[in-house]
C-alpha positions in Angstrom: 31.9 151.5 104.0 31.4 150.6 107.6 30.0 153.6 109.8 32.8 154.7 112.2 32.7 153.5 115.9 32.5 156.0 118.8 36.1 155.3 119.8 37.2 156.2 116.3 35.2 159.4 116.2 36.9 160.5 119.6 40.3 160.3 118.2 39.4 163.5 116.3 37.3 165.2 118.8 39.4 168.1 120.3 36.9 168.3 123.2 37.6 164.6 123.9 41.3 165.2 123.7 41.3 167.9 126.2 39.1 166.2 128.7 41.5 163.1 128.3 44.4 165.3 128.9 43.0 167.1 131.9 41.9 163.7 133.6 45.5 163.0 134.0 46.9 163.9 137.3 50.4 164.9 136.2 48.9 167.0 133.3 47.0 168.9 135.8 49.8 169.4 138.1 51.8 171.0 135.2 48.9 173.1 134.3 48.2 174.2 137.8 52.0 175.0 138.2 52.0 177.6 135.6 48.7 179.1 136.2 50.1 182.2 138.1 53.5 182.5 136.8 55.7 181.5 134.0 58.2 178.7 134.6 60.7 176.7 132.5 60.4 172.9 132.2 63.2 172.4 134.9 61.5 174.4 137.4 58.0 172.7 136.7 59.9 169.3 137.0 61.5 170.3 140.3 58.5 171.7 141.8 55.9 168.7 141.0 58.5 166.0 141.3 58.3 164.4 137.8 61.0 163.5 135.4 62.2 166.2 133.0 61.3 164.0 130.0 57.8 163.6 131.4 57.7 167.2 132.0 58.5 167.9 128.4 56.0 165.4 127.1 53.2 167.0 129.1 54.3 170.4 128.1 54.1 169.3 124.4 50.7 167.8 124.9 49.4 170.9 126.6 50.8 173.2 124.0 49.3 171.2 121.1 46.0 171.5 122.7 46.4 175.2 123.2 45.9 175.1 126.9 49.5 176.6 127.7 51.6 178.9 125.7 55.3 179.9 125.5 55.1 183.5 126.6 58.9 184.4 126.8 62.3 183.1 126.3 65.4 183.4 128.6 68.9 183.1 127.6 70.8 181.0 130.2 74.4 181.7 131.2 75.5 179.1 128.9 73.8 181.0 126.0 70.9 178.5 125.7 67.3 179.8 125.0 65.0 178.6 127.6 61.2 178.4 127.2 59.2 179.9 129.8 55.6 178.4 129.9 52.3 179.8 131.1 48.7 178.4 131.5 46.2 180.0 129.0 43.3 178.7 131.1 42.4 179.4 134.6 39.3 177.4 135.0 37.6 174.5 133.2 34.0 173.2 133.4 32.8 169.9 131.9 29.1 169.4 131.7 27.4 166.4 130.4 24.4 167.1 128.3 22.6 164.2 126.6 25.7 162.1 127.1 27.7 164.7 125.2 30.4 166.7 127.1 30.4 170.4 126.7 33.8 171.8 127.6 34.1 175.5 128.7 37.6 177.0 129.2 38.0 180.2 130.7 41.0 182.4 130.0 43.7 183.0 132.5 43.0 186.7 132.9 45.7 186.9 135.7 48.0 186.4 132.9 49.2 189.8 131.6 51.1 188.1 128.8 48.0 186.2 127.6 47.2 186.7 123.9 43.6 185.8 124.4 41.1 187.5 126.7 38.0 185.6 125.9 36.6 182.0 126.5 38.6 179.7 124.2 
């Protein structure tokens, strides 16, 4: 059996997935938008001027990587359940050590609804 290449290995590396996600300017804009207060997808989309479909895709990616959380639901006047998103992190450090990235994620301690109060 052939030895896996570095590209194949990085597909399963969560650190690499987070770094890739944070290298995207739209992903960072969404993350920064919900650092200090919870917002729904429509508010985020309006604030950073990207389409609602792109916003939902980014939110899904960030939630899958555990960088954001749904911290509450709001019921609209039409009776729809609307998710309110909040960043779980306040700071990111990426350090290269012997060509291997070290990712340090710091919790969003300004987030009173945060379920985690330690480095994740």
